[in-house]
C-alpha positions, -999 to 999 in steps of 0.1 A, spaced: -478 185 -721 -479 158 -700 -511 136 -693 -500 144 -651 -503 182 -657 -536 181 -674 -556 162 -659 -536 156 -626 -526 124 -608 -546 93 -615 -567 87 -583 -579 49 -596 -544 39 -599 -535 45 -565 -565 29 -547 -558 -3 -535 -522 3 -533 -513 26 -503 -509 12 -468 -524 26 -443 -503 34 -417 -515 42 -379 -498 70 -363 -485 72 -333 -507 83 -302 -504 120 -288 -490 122 -254 -496 153 -231 -472 160 -208 -482 187 -174 -453 203 -159 -457 229 -132 -462 266 -137 -430 292 -125 -437 300 -92 -439 338 -104 -469 329 -126 -492 309 -98 -488 340 -74 -497 369 -97 -523 343 -113 -529 324 -83 -572 327 -90 -579 328 -127 -615 334 -147 -622 315 -175 -646 324 -204 -662 291 -216 -680 286 -256 -692 262 -273 -688 255 -313 -698 231 -341 -665 220 -362 -680 195 -391 -710 188 -371 -687 180 -340 -695 198 -309 -664 218 -290 -664 234 -256 -633 265 -263 -627 278 -227 -598 309 -224 -581 320 -194 -587 355 -182 -551 367 -169 -529 337 -183 -548 335 -215 -544 296 -212 -569 282 -237 -585 246 -239 -606 230 -259 -628 195 -256 -649 178 -275 -684 167 -264 -692 136 -271 -725 134 -255 -745 175 -257 -762 157 -224 -732 152 -209 -719 186 -216 -708 190 -180 -683 163 -176 -663 183 -203 -660 212 -178 -652 192 -148 -619 182 -167 -612 216 -171 -615 228 -140 -597 192 -129 -569 211 -156 -569 243 -135 -560 224 -104 -537 203 -118 -517 234 -122 -523 250 -90 -542 278 -106 -574 286 -83 -610 297 -102 -631 328 -94 -661 314 -89 
């Protein structure tokens, strides 16, 4: 048997030899919703939940009719309302109105 199969990769020999390659930035593009969808789901109701993932706080939303979901990282628990405002603005950009 090979030592690599028995003991695994020698991580100590790899440390300091690998280069960190910066990943490309992810760009989001918003497109107009189809007119049929706007007529059918002009007003939507969405549900909000807050969850922790590895000590990071996220706000998760999903709309009832369209099943459109969003995830927002909440950087500051005391300023969590800015995340909900961003979600509301994204719904308005797509031409959807919210039931309040």
